N, C-alpha and C positions, 0 to 999 in steps of 0.2 A: 183518416189512418188508423184508428181504433179500429176497423171494419178489418183492417189487412192484417195488424196483430193480432185479433182474434182468430182471422182464417189460416195464419201461418202456426200458430199455437195446435190446432184443432188439428191443422194437416201430421203437423210433428206427434200428437196424441193420437190420431189414428196406423200412424207408421207403429209408434209400439202398440197396440192393438192387431195389427198387422201380423207382427211377428209374435206377440203371444197366443194367437189363434191359430200360426204355423205350429207351434213349441206344443201347446195341447191336441191337435190334431196328430203330429207326429206321435209325442206321448202315446193317446191311446191306439197307435196305430202297431206300438212296438209291444204295449202292453196285449193287446188282442193276438199279435203271434206271440206271444208266451215269453217273451226277453222278461228276465226279471234281475238281470243283475247290472246296477247304476243305471236304472233307469231313464231318471230324470237327465243324467249327463250325457248318454245317448243320444237324449231327445233336442239336448239344447245342440249337440254337434251336427244334429239330423238338420231339426231348424234352423240353424245361422248357414249351411250351404243350401236351402230349399231358399231361402230367403234371400241368399248371395243372388243363386239363379234367376229367381223373381226379379230382384231390380236389375239386372245387368237384361236381361229381358224385357222388361218394362223401359229402359233408356233408348235401345234400341229399337225396337218395334212392340206396340202391346200385346202382337201373337206369339213376339220371343216369351215373355213372362210361360205360356204356358207351354213352351218348347224346354227353353232351359230351367226353370224351376221341376219339374218332373223329372228330366235329367240328372240335376243333382240330386235332388231324391234319389233315384236310382242308384246313384255313382255312390254317396254316402251310404247306403244303404248296402251295398256289399259288404264294406268294411266292418259291419257288427254282423255276420255270419248271422241274420236272420232264415231261415226256412223258407222261402218264397221263389215264387218263377220269376224272370226276369222280364216279362208281359205284365204280371200283377205288380211287379212294385213297380210300375212306370204306370198303371194305371192307378195303381193308392196315390200315388205323387201327383198326378194329374186332378185326383178325386181333391185331393188336403188344396190342391192350388184354387183350384176351383172355388171350392167352398169358403176358404179364406179371402181371398181377392174379393168373392160374391159380399161375404160378410161387412166388411169391411166398407166397400165402394158402396153399398146399400146405407151402413150409417153416416158414410162421411156426406154424402148427394143429401142426406137428411139434415146433416148439421149447416152444408152449405144454404141450404134453402130456411133454416133456421135464423141466420144470421142476414138474410138478404143476399148472397152472394148468386143464387145461382135463382 
């Protein structure tokens, strides 16, 4: 029972880490493209919608996260007046999703191995 609780708490911590990584990458993306006004607030909005797209995509099918996440990133980015082409915005969104999920997955599988659940 203790291992189950540790695994559940660890899973919740990794969900928080996933959001934090998405926020960090969105913030760096906005800074890279010259956004200086309310960068943290804009990054939170961008990360929230990207995280929502990933979450819905993961519920329906794992591959959906790699479709809905970048799409949510792109749709939210259109409201922030960032000078970037549509194709580049989708590719940046895909890169943020892949990097965030990859780092989180590696860490979570390491955590599962540490507690003996995997």
